[in-house]
Each structure stands twice: as C-alpha cells, then as structure tokens.
C-alpha angles and dihedrals in degrees: 000000000000124000089250092052092047091051092051095047090052094046087055091057087060093060110125094022104142120244112260119167112241095003131119109183122126116240088002104065147302141168121219093279091049094055091053089045091048092052093047089052091055095045094047108022095240142041116253093220135351112241117240118247109284134188123226090260096044096125094050094043093050097036085205129123092241099147092042090049092051091051091052088050096053110018136055119250118239137184102211132058111239132163111280095027125125114245120200122199140197108216093202131023113271089009122125119265109276113159133062132191139164118239118239128181131298097027097305135124138202114226146144126236140166114294095009135087116235105294143171115242139161121277089230127176094280090058095040093053088057098043106126105170144358126215140182129214109246121241087233124034 
C-alpha cells in the first residue's frame, strides 16, 4: 500500500471524531491540525514536534506562516491533489495558512472544523479558491 493510500485509510478512521481545539486523539477530539498530527503519528510512530499552545485566532494574531512552515519541514511538497495528501488553505486572501485537510477520492477531503466532527466534504469552489499548498507524507520520517 502506498503512503498516500495508508494516509487516507488512517484519516477515514478519524471520521466522526468530535472537534476539540488543540486536541489530537482519535474518537475523543481533534482540530484540523490534530487530524494531520494523528495521521502522521500512525504512519511514522511518533510526532516530529509538539505544537505550542495556540488560540483560535493564532494565524491572524501572529501574521506568520507557522502552519505552512511546519508542513514544509515535515512533509513533501506536491503540485497535484491526490487521495491521502495534505491540503492547506488560506481562509482569507493574503491571510496566513490556517486550515488543513486530507484529500480523499472524487474531489473530496477529510477535515475537522469548528462545530463539526471530522467529516468528509467536497472540495468545492470555495475551498479550491483558498487552496494554498499540497503536501505528501514521506515514506520515511
């Protein structure tokens, strides 16, 4: 099984996990970053770095590309959306990257966001317009 396929299979096991800010525990709670962290942990057996505490408005408050820079440090940049790949989004034009998801089949993605359990939704025009970067989990950590 390819790394992309393994990542997608693991992300699917998180479906229904309640949204919990700063958490990354399958079935108990996670946010969008927690979902990606949890998948990374299963694929590699560890987490490369624990994120510092962050507020819901962390990206706007810092004005830095913290999430994008972390992805560049631990994931492989890609140019194509494919199932199992990590998608990063800017929620507003010229704002820092703030949302993460894992691509699934047929133009869909798995993600966690405020008020919703981890779910699979379409990567519709609203999301496509905000896509900032695509990454792949590496075969080796």
